[in-house]
Phi, psi and omega in degrees: 000041180270147179279173182230029179261142175255133181256129175239147172239113182053044177074006177260123182295131180251306185201157176248147180068047181284093187294337184278357182277341180216150173293156183307326185285000173243023188292346182281351181284129174253150177164191181233134173245122180243115183251144175262353190256355179262150176287149181297331183267022181295139180250171176296326179292319181291327178299322185296336184241017185266122181296331178300318180299321176299319178292320179298316180298315180295321182291315178299318181298311179298321179294316182294319177297322177296321179294321179294319180296319177296315181296319181298333182267320189267332181229075185303310183297316178299318181293324178293325174295318173301315184292326178299329181270315188246000182302322182295332179281316180301323182294344173297333177294334176295332178267325189262335189239085184293330181291335178249011187298317183296320179293320179295320183300323183291332181261349183298142179245149182217151168274152179211178178282359175269078180082185185261352186274190180266155174220156175261164176297323179296320177294322178300313182296323178297330183267003183299143180287158175297129181092350180281126187253346187230161172264116185266143178215158172222142184237150179185185185274329187233127185293326181290321178293324180296318182299334180267003186295136180297332181298343179271352188300312180295326178291320179295321180296330180268356183074025183270126177286139179233133177286140180250110185250125183238357180270132178304329179297337180301325182295340183263319185278333180303303179292336180286318181285306172086316187218158167217128180054042178064017175250127180290143168280132182222130178280137177285350177268011172252164178290169174070052182287336178060039181293334183293338180281346186273127180287130179230133180302336185261008185299318184295320179294328185287338180298331183286345185259011181296332181294346180293338184276158173295157182291155182301319181296316180291324177295317179300321179293319178295318179299317178300320180295317180296320179299317180293318183293321186269337174056235185276001178289340178232158179274323182196165172229133181205164176293153183246140171254006181256349181260136175239327183244328180278158182280325187202167174202162175257139175223161175270160176298153181307322181258007181273178178283140178303148188303312183291323180299317180294323177296319178298318179293327177292317180301327183261017177057032177267342171228151183281326183204163177281126183288153180304142182255172173268128176263120176257136179243147183263109183292349178267354180282138184304321179296315181295320180298316182289321175295324178295322176298321178293316185298321184289334180273317182210097186293346181253017180298133182304327181298332181291326178295309179296319180298322176299313180295325178292320178297317179297313179295324177295320178294324177296317179299318180296334179271358179079020179268152177282137179288136180293332181216081181299325181298315179294322176301314181296321180296316181294320183294000000 
């Protein structure tokens, strides 16, 4: 995180890589700063406590932000090329620089489920569906894998746009910022998606398809069997309103840590283990319907135990997690 600015005082070279001249989230900027207000005999130690340097830093930051704002409006294609290269660095400012956070948010670009191009948060808010109260996002390492995530199925069915975040810094600034334009940021991998509140033109037609799902009694019986089979490996089991094609998925509790964030923390030894997740099942999926039929007839049927473990392992694979017992998974499959 070193800077690339050279500091001169009255055209006399003082130092190279003057890190205090710009905040770390602008460290990609190269150039020369020539000051008339610093003494020629200034040392590195004096620079760290010099109020003139603070004024220079604030002035440079505001000037560079103005240039970026102008470029974002006048040269959209060029700015997107810039953002593709340096956007992950600029977004560090959303976490570290509260004084300039709002200005950075306005120029920030994101990938989303709405096409392959970039979008701004302002454009996202304009496209929000009637009844949608939050800005939804999902984070991961690979954008193509994110697009295929089962957690997105219900959002796609409702036509709800979801931001696709692949930079590790996104896990830090999202909860820190919290809102944009009075709209909360909400991860689709957490509970409480509230999809039923969003108006969809096809909602009336979908009401006729409720019979496609397994009955409430049989699903309840299956959920009880899965809970017994999985025990402490999961936090809860419940019906899903976010799944349309997949049989199941794992989500975090509403107040819990995002799935990717917890994996990152474990990789850096900040947490000892991944906490149990909530397993959501799709009552309209053929597998779930057949298992529900078995459960309502015999809640202790041996197939339900193996099926529950298979569902959990399948959900883990979809999240990119390593299976705790691949041999047993292969045997059950």
